[in-house]
C-alpha positions as CSV (number, residue, x, y, z in Angstrom):
1,X,-72.1,113.7,-23.7
2,X,-71.5,117.3,-22.7
3,X,-75.2,117.9,-22.6
4,X,-75.7,114.8,-20.4
5,X,-72.9,116.0,-18.1
6,X,-74.5,119.4,-17.7
7,X,-77.9,117.8,-16.9
8,X,-76.3,115.7,-14.2
9,X,-74.5,118.7,-12.8
10,X,-77.8,120.6,-12.6
11,X,-79.5,117.6,-11.0
12,X,-76.8,117.2,-8.4
13,X,-76.6,120.9,-7.4
14,X,-77.2,121.9,-3.8
15,X,-80.3,124.0,-4.6
16,X,-82.0,121.2,-6.6
17,X,-81.2,118.5,-4.0
18,X,-82.6,120.7,-1.2
19,X,-85.8,121.2,-3.2
20,X,-85.9,117.4,-4.0
21,X,-85.5,116.5,-0.3
22,X,-88.6,118.6,0.5
23,X,-90.8,117.7,-2.4
24,X,-89.9,114.2,-3.6
25,X,-92.0,111.4,-2.0
26,X,-89.2,108.8,-2.4
27,X,-86.8,111.0,-0.4
28,X,-89.5,111.7,2.2
29,X,-90.1,108.0,2.6
30,X,-86.4,107.2,3.2
31,X,-86.2,110.1,5.8
32,X,-89.4,109.3,7.6
33,X,-89.4,107.7,11.0
34,X,-92.1,105.3,9.7
35,X,-89.9,104.2,6.8
36,X,-89.4,100.6,8.2
37,X,-93.2,100.1,8.6
38,X,-94.2,101.7,5.3
39,X,-91.5,100.0,3.3
40,X,-92.0,96.5,4.8
41,X,-95.8,96.6,4.5
42,X,-95.9,98.1,1.0
43,X,-93.3,95.7,-0.3
44,X,-95.2,92.7,1.2
45,X,-98.6,93.7,-0.1
46,X,-97.8,95.3,-3.5
47,X,-94.3,94.7,-4.8
48,X,-93.5,91.1,-3.7
49,X,-97.0,89.9,-4.6
50,X,-97.1,91.9,-7.9
51,X,-100.4,93.4,-7.0
52,X,-101.7,96.7,-8.3
53,X,-105.2,97.2,-6.8
54,X,-106.2,96.4,-3.3
55,X,-109.6,97.4,-1.8
56,X,-109.6,99.6,1.3
57,X,-111.2,97.2,3.7
58,X,-108.8,94.4,2.7
59,X,-105.7,96.6,3.0
60,X,-106.8,98.0,6.4
61,X,-107.3,94.5,7.7
62,X,-103.9,93.4,6.5
63,X,-102.2,96.5,8.0
64,X,-103.9,95.9,11.3
65,X,-102.7,92.3,11.3
66,X,-99.2,93.4,10.3
67,X,-99.0,95.9,13.2
68,X,-100.4,93.3,15.7
69,X,-97.6,90.9,14.7
70,X,-95.0,93.6,15.3
71,X,-96.5,94.4,18.7
72,X,-96.5,90.8,20.0
73,X,-94.4,90.3,23.1
74,X,-94.4,94.1,23.9
75,X,-96.2,95.9,26.6
76,X,-98.0,98.3,24.3
77,X,-98.9,98.7,20.7
78,X,-95.9,99.7,18.6
79,X,-97.9,101.9,16.3
80,X,-100.9,103.3,18.2
81,X,-103.0,104.7,15.3
82,X,-105.6,102.6,13.3
83,X,-104.8,101.1,10.0
84,X,-107.2,103.3,8.2
85,X,-105.6,106.4,9.6
86,X,-102.1,105.2,8.5
87,X,-103.3,104.5,5.0
88,X,-105.0,107.9,4.6
89,X,-101.9,109.6,5.9
90,X,-99.7,107.7,3.5
91,X,-102.0,108.6,0.6
92,X,-102.3,112.4,1.2
93,X,-100.3,115.0,-0.7
94,X,-97.8,115.5,2.0
95,X,-96.5,111.9,1.7
96,X,-97.6,110.6,-1.7
97,X,-96.6,106.9,-1.0
98,X,-100.0,105.5,-1.9
99,X,-102.6,106.4,-4.5
100,X,-106.2,106.3,-3.3
101,X,-108.9,106.2,-6.0
102,X,-112.2,104.8,-7.1
103,X,-112.0,102.4,-10.1
104,X,-114.9,102.6,-12.6
105,X,-118.0,101.1,-11.3
106,X,-116.7,100.7,-7.7
107,X,-118.1,102.4,-4.6
108,X,-115.2,101.3,-2.4
109,X,-111.8,103.1,-2.7
110,X,-108.8,101.2,-3.8
111,X,-105.1,101.7,-3.1
112,X,-101.9,101.3,-5.2
113,X,-98.3,102.1,-4.4
114,X,-96.9,105.1,-6.3
115,X,-94.0,104.8,-8.6
116,X,-91.7,107.0,-6.5
117,X,-92.5,105.0,-3.3
118,X,-91.7,101.8,-5.2
119,X,-88.4,103.3,-6.4
120,X,-87.4,104.1,-2.8
121,X,-88.3,100.5,-1.7
122,X,-86.4,99.0,-4.6
123,X,-83.3,101.1,-3.5
124,X,-83.6,99.6,0.0
125,X,-83.7,96.2,-1.6
126,X,-80.4,97.0,-3.4
127,X,-78.7,97.6,0.0
128,X,-79.0,93.9,1.0
129,X,-75.9,91.8,1.2
130,X,-75.7,89.6,-1.9
131,X,-74.2,86.2,-1.9
132,X,-72.3,87.0,-5.1
133,X,-72.2,90.0,-7.5
134,X,-72.9,89.0,-11.1
135,X,-70.2,90.9,-13.0
136,X,-69.8,88.4,-15.9
137,X,-73.5,88.4,-17.0
138,X,-73.7,92.2,-16.9
139,X,-70.5,92.5,-18.8
140,X,-71.9,90.1,-21.5
141,X,-75.1,92.2,-21.5
142,X,-73.1,95.4,-22.1
143,X,-71.1,93.8,-24.9
144,X,-74.3,92.4,-26.5
145,X,-76.1,95.8,-26.4
146,X,-73.1,97.6,-27.9
147,X,-72.9,95.0,-30.6
148,X,-76.5,95.4,-31.5
149,X,-76.1,99.2,-31.7
150,X,-73.1,98.9,-33.9
151,X,-74.7,96.3,-36.2
152,X,-78.2,97.8,-36.5
153,X,-76.9,101.3,-37.1
154,X,-74.5,100.3,-39.9
155,X,-75.9,101.4,-43.3
156,X,-73.1,99.9,-45.5
157,X,-74.4,96.6,-46.9
158,X,-70.8,95.3,-47.3
159,X,-70.0,95.8,-43.7
160,X,-73.3,94.2,-42.6
161,X,-72.7,91.3,-44.8
162,X,-69.2,90.8,-43.5
163,X,-70.5,90.8,-39.9
164,X,-73.2,88.2,-40.8
165,X,-70.6,86.0,-42.5
166,X,-68.5,86.2,-39.3
167,X,-71.4,85.1,-37.2
168,X,-72.3,82.4,-39.6
169,X,-68.7,81.0,-39.4
170,X,-69.0,81.0,-35.6
171,X,-72.3,79.1,-35.7
172,X,-70.8,76.5,-38.1
173,X,-67.9,76.0,-35.8
174,X,-70.2,75.6,-32.8
175,X,-72.3,73.1,-34.8
176,X,-69.2,71.1,-35.6
177,X,-68.1,71.0,-31.9
178,X,-71.5,69.8,-30.8
179,X,-71.5,67.1,-33.5
180,X,-68.2,66.0,-32.1
181,X,-69.6,65.8,-28.6
182,X,-68.0,69.0,-27.3
183,X,-71.0,70.7,-25.6
184,X,-70.1,73.9,-23.7
185,X,-72.4,74.3,-20.7
186,X,-72.9,76.9,-18.0
187,X,-71.9,76.0,-14.5
188,X,-74.2,76.6,-11.5
189,X,-72.7,79.9,-10.7
190,X,-73.1,81.3,-14.2
191,X,-76.7,80.0,-14.2
192,X,-77.6,81.7,-10.9
193,X,-75.9,84.9,-12.0
194,X,-77.8,85.2,-15.2
195,X,-81.1,84.1,-13.7
196,X,-80.7,86.7,-10.9
197,X,-80.1,89.5,-13.4
198,X,-82.9,88.4,-15.6
199,X,-85.4,88.4,-12.8
200,X,-84.1,91.7,-11.5
201,X,-84.8,93.3,-14.9
202,X,-88.2,91.6,-15.0
203,X,-89.2,93.2,-11.7
204,X,-87.9,96.5,-12.8
205,X,-90.2,96.4,-15.8
206,X,-93.2,96.3,-13.4
207,X,-91.9,99.4,-11.7
208,X,-91.5,101.1,-15.0
209,X,-95.2,100.5,-15.8
210,X,-96.2,102.5,-12.7
211,X,-94.0,105.3,-13.8
212,X,-95.5,105.3,-17.3
213,X,-99.0,105.2,-15.8
214,X,-98.2,108.1,-13.5
215,X,-97.0,110.2,-16.5
216,X,-100.2,109.7,-18.3
217,X,-102.2,110.4,-15.1
218,X,-100.3,113.7,-14.8
219,X,-101.3,114.6,-18.3
220,X,-104.9,113.7,-17.5
221,X,-104.9,115.9,-14.4
222,X,-103.3,118.8,-16.3
223,X,-106.0,118.5,-19.0
224,X,-108.8,118.6,-16.4
225,X,-107.3,121.7,-14.9
226,X,-107.1,123.3,-18.3
227,X,-110.7,122.5,-19.1
228,X,-111.9,123.9,-15.8
229,X,-110.1,127.2,-16.3
230,X,-110.2,127.5,-20.2
231,X,-112.0,130.7,-21.4
232,X,-111.1,130.6,-25.1
233,X,-112.2,128.5,-28.1
234,X,-112.7,124.7,-27.9
235,X,-110.5,124.1,-30.9
236,X,-107.5,125.8,-29.3
237,X,-107.8,123.6,-26.2
238,X,-108.2,120.4,-28.1
239,X,-105.2,121.3,-30.3
240,X,-103.0,121.9,-27.2
241,X,-104.1,118.6,-25.6
242,X,-103.6,116.5,-28.7
243,X,-100.2,118.0,-29.2
244,X,-99.3,116.9,-25.7
245,X,-100.7,113.4,-26.4
246,X,-98.7,113.2,-29.6
247,X,-95.7,114.3,-27.7
248,X,-96.0,111.4,-25.3
249,X,-96.7,108.9,-28.1
250,X,-93.8,110.1,-30.2
251,X,-91.4,110.5,-27.2
252,X,-88.7,107.9,-26.5
253,X,-90.7,106.5,-23.6
254,X,-93.9,106.3,-25.6
255,X,-92.2,104.5,-28.6
256,X,-90.5,102.1,-26.2
257,X,-93.7,101.3,-24.4
258,X,-95.6,100.8,-27.7
259,X,-92.9,98.4,-29.0
260,X,-92.8,96.6,-25.7
261,X,-96.6,96.2,-25.7
262,X,-96.7,95.0,-29.3
263,X,-94.0,92.4,-28.5
264,X,-95.8,91.3,-25.3
265,X,-99.2,90.8,-26.9
266,X,-97.8,88.4,-29.5
267,X,-99.1,84.9,-28.7
268,X,-96.0,83.3,-30.3
269,X,-93.6,85.4,-28.1
270,X,-95.7,84.6,-25.0
271,X,-95.5,80.9,-25.7
272,X,-91.8,81.1,-26.4
273,X,-91.2,83.0,-23.2
274,X,-93.3,80.6,-21.1
275,X,-91.6,77.5,-22.5
276,X,-88.1,79.0,-22.0
277,X,-89.0,80.1,-18.4
278,X,-90.3,76.6,-17.6
279,X,-87.1,75.0,-18.8
280,X,-85.0,77.4,-16.8
281,X,-87.0,76.9,-13.6
282,X,-86.5,73.1,-13.9
283,X,-82.8,73.5,-13.6
284,X,-81.4,72.4,-10.2
285,X,-79.4,75.6,-9.7
286,X,-82.4,77.8,-10.3
287,X,-84.7,75.6,-8.1
288,X,-82.3,76.0,-5.2
289,X,-82.7,79.8,-5.4
290,X,-86.4,79.4,-4.5
291,X,-88.1,80.9,-7.5
292,X,-91.8,81.0,-6.7
293,X,-95.1,81.6,-8.4
294,X,-94.4,85.3,-9.0
295,X,-91.5,84.5,-11.3
296,X,-93.3,81.7,-13.1
297,X,-96.1,84.0,-14.1
298,X,-94.2,87.3,-14.4
299,X,-95.3,87.8,-18.0
300,X,-99.0,87.7,-16.9
301,X,-98.2,90.4,-14.4
302,X,-96.7,92.4,-17.3
303,X,-99.9,92.1,-19.2
304,X,-102.0,93.2,-16.3
305,X,-99.8,96.1,-15.6
306,X,-99.9,97.1,-19.3
307,X,-103.7,96.8,-19.2
308,X,-103.8,99.4,-16.4
309,X,-101.7,101.8,-18.5
310,X,-104.1,101.3,-21.4
311,X,-107.1,101.9,-19.1
312,X,-105.5,105.2,-18.0
313,X,-105.1,106.2,-21.6
314,X,-108.8,105.3,-22.2
315,X,-109.8,107.5,-19.3
316,X,-107.9,110.4,-20.8
317,X,-109.8,109.9,-24.1
318,X,-113.1,109.6,-22.3
319,X,-112.4,112.9,-20.6
320,X,-111.8,114.5,-24.0
321,X,-115.0,112.9,-25.4
322,X,-117.0,114.3,-22.4
323,X,-115.7,117.8,-23.0
324,X,-116.6,117.6,-26.7
325,X,-120.1,116.2,-25.8
326,X,-120.7,119.1,-23.4
327,X,-119.9,121.6,-26.1
328,X,-122.0,119.7,-28.5
329,X,-125.0,120.0,-26.2
330,X,-124.5,123.7,-25.9
331,X,-124.5,124.0,-29.7
332,X,-127.6,121.9,-29.9
333,X,-129.4,124.1,-27.4
334,X,-128.4,127.1,-29.6
335,X,-129.9,125.4,-32.7
336,X,-133.1,124.7,-30.9
337,X,-133.3,128.3,-29.8
338,X,-132.9,129.5,-33.4
339,X,-135.6,127.0,-34.5
340,X,-138.0,128.3,-31.9
341,X,-137.4,131.9,-33.0
342,X,-138.2,130.9,-36.6
343,X,-141.4,129.2,-35.5
344,X,-142.4,132.3,-33.4
345,X,-142.0,134.6,-36.4
346,X,-143.9,132.2,-38.6
347,X,-146.9,132.2,-36.2
348,X,-146.8,136.0,-36.0
349,X,-147.3,136.4,-39.8
350,X,-149.5,133.4,-40.5
351,X,-152.6,135.6,-41.1
352,X,-150.6,138.1,-43.2
353,X,-148.0,136.2,-45.2
354,X,-145.6,138.0,-47.5
355,X,-147.1,138.6,-51.0
356,X,-144.0,138.2,-53.1
357,X,-142.6,135.1,-51.4
358,X,-143.8,131.6,-52.1
359,X,-142.5,128.1,-51.3
360,X,-144.1,124.7,-51.8
361,X,-142.9,121.1,-51.0
362,X,-144.2,117.8,-52.2
363,X,-144.4,116.3,-48.8
364,X,-143.2,116.3,-45.2
365,X,-141.3,113.0,-45.6
366,X,-139.9,111.0,-48.5
367,X,-142.1,108.1,-49.6
368,X,-139.8,105.1,-50.0
369,X,-141.1,101.6,-50.9
370,X,-138.9,98.6,-51.4
371,X,-140.5,95.6,-53.2
372,X,-138.6,93.1,-51.0
373,X,-139.9,94.7,-47.8
374,X,-143.1,92.7,-48.3
375,X,-142.9,89.1,-47.2
376,X,-143.3,86.4,-49.9
377,X,-146.5,84.4,-50.0
378,X,-146.4,81.2,-47.9
379,X,-149.3,78.8,-48.1
380,X,-150.8,77.9,-44.7
381,X,-149.9,74.5,-43.4
382,X,-152.9,72.3,-42.4
383,X,-152.2,70.3,-39.3
384,X,-152.7,66.6,-39.4
385,X,-154.6,65.3,-36.5
386,X,-154.4,61.6,-35.7
387,X,-157.5,60.5,-33.8
388,X,-156.1,57.5,-32.0
389,X,-157.1,56.3,-28.6
390,X,-154.4,56.6,-25.9
391,X,-154.4,53.9,-23.3
392,X,-152.9,54.0,-19.8
393,X,-149.5,52.4,-19.5
394,X,-149.0,49.3,-17.3
395,X,-145.3,48.6,-17.9
396,X,-142.9,48.9,-14.9
397,X,-140.2,51.1,-16.4
398,X,-137.0,51.8,-14.3
399,X,-136.7,55.5,-13.4
400,X,-132.9,55.5,-12.6
401,X,-132.3,57.3,-15.8
402,X,-134.2,60.3,-14.5
403,X,-131.8,60.7,-11.6
404,X,-128.5,60.1,-13.4
405,X,-128.5,63.2,-15.5
406,X,-125.2,65.0,-16.1
407,X,-125.0,68.7,-15.4
408,X,-122.4,70.8,-17.3
409,X,-121.6,74.2,-15.9
410,X,-121.7,76.3,-19.1
411,X,-120.5,79.5,-17.4
412,X,-117.4,77.7,-16.0
413,X,-116.4,76.6,-19.5
414,X,-116.8,80.2,-20.7
415,X,-114.5,81.5,-17.9
416,X,-111.9,78.9,-18.9
417,X,-112.0,80.1,-22.5
418,X,-111.8,83.8,-21.4
419,X,-108.8,83.0,-19.1
420,X,-106.8,81.4,-21.9
421,X,-107.6,84.3,-24.3
422,X,-106.0,86.7,-21.9
423,X,-102.6,85.8,-23.1
424,X,-103.3,85.1,-26.8
425,X,-105.4,86.3,-29.6
426,X,-107.0,83.0,-30.5
427,X,-107.1,79.4,-29.4
428,X,-108.6,76.2,-30.9
429,X,-111.0,73.9,-29.1
430,X,-108.4,71.1,-29.1
431,X,-105.9,73.4,-27.2
432,X,-108.6,74.3,-24.7
433,X,-109.2,70.6,-24.0
434,X,-105.5,70.1,-23.5
435,X,-105.4,72.8,-20.8
436,X,-108.8,71.7,-19.3
437,X,-109.4,68.0,-20.0
438,X,-113.0,66.9,-20.5
439,X,-114.3,65.7,-17.1
440,X,-117.9,64.9,-18.2
441,X,-117.0,63.5,-21.6
442,X,-119.3,64.0,-24.6
443,X,-121.7,66.2,-22.7
444,X,-119.0,68.7,-21.9
445,X,-117.8,68.7,-25.5
446,X,-121.3,69.3,-26.8
447,X,-121.5,72.3,-24.4
448,X,-118.4,73.7,-25.9
449,X,-120.0,73.4,-29.4
450,X,-123.1,75.3,-28.1
451,X,-120.9,78.1,-26.7
452,X,-119.1,78.3,-30.1
453,X,-122.4,78.5,-32.0
454,X,-123.6,81.3,-29.7
455,X,-120.4,83.3,-29.6
456,X,-119.7,85.9,-32.4
457,X,-116.0,85.5,-31.8
458,X,-115.9,81.7,-32.6
459,X,-114.9,80.7,-36.1
460,X,-115.7,77.3,-37.6
461,X,-113.3,75.9,-40.2
462,X,-115.0,72.8,-41.8
463,X,-112.1,72.3,-44.3
464,X,-109.7,71.5,-41.4
465,X,-110.4,68.5,-39.1
466,X,-109.0,68.0,-35.6
467,X,-109.4,65.3,-33.0
468,X,-110.6,65.8,-29.4
469,X,-110.0,62.9,-26.9
470,X,-111.2,62.1,-23.4
471,X,-111.6,59.2,-21.0
472,X,-115.1,58.0,-20.2
473,X,-116.3,56.7,-16.8
474,X,-115.2,53.1,-17.7
475,X,-111.6,54.2,-18.3
476,X,-111.8,53.8,-22.0
477,X,-110.3,56.5,-24.3
478,X,-112.8,58.1,-26.6
479,X,-111.9,60.3,-29.7
480,X,-114.2,62.7,-31.6
481,X,-113.2,63.9,-35.1
482,X,-114.7,67.3,-35.9
483,X,-114.2,70.6,-37.7
484,X,-111.7,73.0,-36.2
485,X,-113.2,75.6,-33.9
486,X,-111.2,78.8,-33.1
487,X,-112.2,81.1,-30.2
488,X,-110.9,84.6,-30.7
489,X,-110.5,87.5,-28.2
490,X,-113.3,90.0,-28.2
C-alpha cells in the first residue's frame, strides 16, 4: 500500500503533470480547440460503431460529410480545411489521436483511433448526466470480487470446505423457497443498473485491447530501432528481444490477456454468453434502454479486437524471422566464398597433385532403389466396340427440363461455413442448416457434401447418424438421414 501511495504521489507531482500536459495525446486532445470536432467524429466512426480499421478514402468522405452537416445554416464553412488535411494532422506525432498505417497486402492507408485518444473520449462520456447512479450493483461487484479473493487464496482445506458447506446451505434454502413459490426477482431499476454496468465494462474491454496492441507495437518499434543500430553479435540482440517478449508474456497484463483470450475462444463459453445476452435483451426494462446491434454482438467485436492483437504479435515474430534470415544469407554467402576458394586451389594443383595425399569415393551420389517404386503389372484392357447402327430420332421430347436446372452457389455456402467458424472451433452440418436453412433442397445438401469431401478440415463420422430437414417446392417437409459431418476451423 505504501508503494502504491508513493507511485500515486510521484504521478501527481507538479513536474510530472507539467510533462504529461505537453506530451500525452489524451491531455492534448482535451485541451485542443478542435476537441469537440475530433471527439465527436472519432466517437461516431470508431468507438460507437466498434470499428478498428477504416480506409482513408472512406474516412475522408465521412469527415467531409460530417463537417458539411455542422456548417449547414451558417454563412461560411465552420472548419475550412479539407478532411484529408485534418486526418493527416490528427495522425502526426504532434497530436497522436489517429494511427495511420498500411495493412498487409493493402496499397491504401487505413486509420484507427489510438488508445490514449479513446481514453480521453471515454472520459468525456463519463461527464454526461446519468439518469441514475448504480451504487448497488457496484457494491455487489466489490463484495463478490473480495469474496473470490478470500476464497481462492485460502490454502486450508477445512476453511474452504466450511465455506462451500455454507454456500451449499444457502442454495438449498433458495431451492426450498422456489419450490414453495417464493421467487425473488429483480425490479426494473435493478435490471437497468446491472445491465448498464455490464455494458460499460464490455465497452471498456474494447478500449483495453487497443492499449495492449499499442504496448506490443511499441515493443516492435523498439526492436526495429535496435536492429537498425545494432553493431554486436546476433545472439545478444535476439536474447535481449526474447527477454522483453517473455517479460510481456509473463507480466500481469500478458497473463490476463492470455486467460481472457482462452476464455473467449471457447465455443461453449461463447454460446453461453450469447444465450444469456439474448435473454437479457428480451427483458422489457432492457429493451426500453435502447440496446442496439453493437451490444448484441459485443463478443464478436471482442474476437475481432483480439485478432488484431494477435496479428501485431505475428508481425513482431515476422520481423525477428526476417532479421534471422538476413543473417542466414550473409552466412550462406560466406560459405559459398569458402567453397570457391577451395575450388580455385584445386584447379591450381590439378596438374601437380600432392604425392602423399590420396582420397577416393565410390560415387558422387548414393544409389537408392526401392522395390515398391516400380508400379505393379496391370494387364491392358481391351475395349469392347459394339457395331450397331444408330438411327435418327423422331420422338418429340419436351425440352422444359433443360431450362429448369437448379444452380447452387458453392462459394456462398463456403462463406456461410467460414462465418460460423469464426466464433467456434467446429460445427456440424446439421447446425449449419439450422442457421442457414436449405433453400434449394436436396441440391444444396449435395453441394455441402461436395464441399466436405474437398475440404481437409471436414471430418466424417459414419458411426454417428444425424438428420437434416428442409421444405421442398410443394411445401412438403423432407428429411435426410446421413453420417455426421463436422467442419473444423483451419
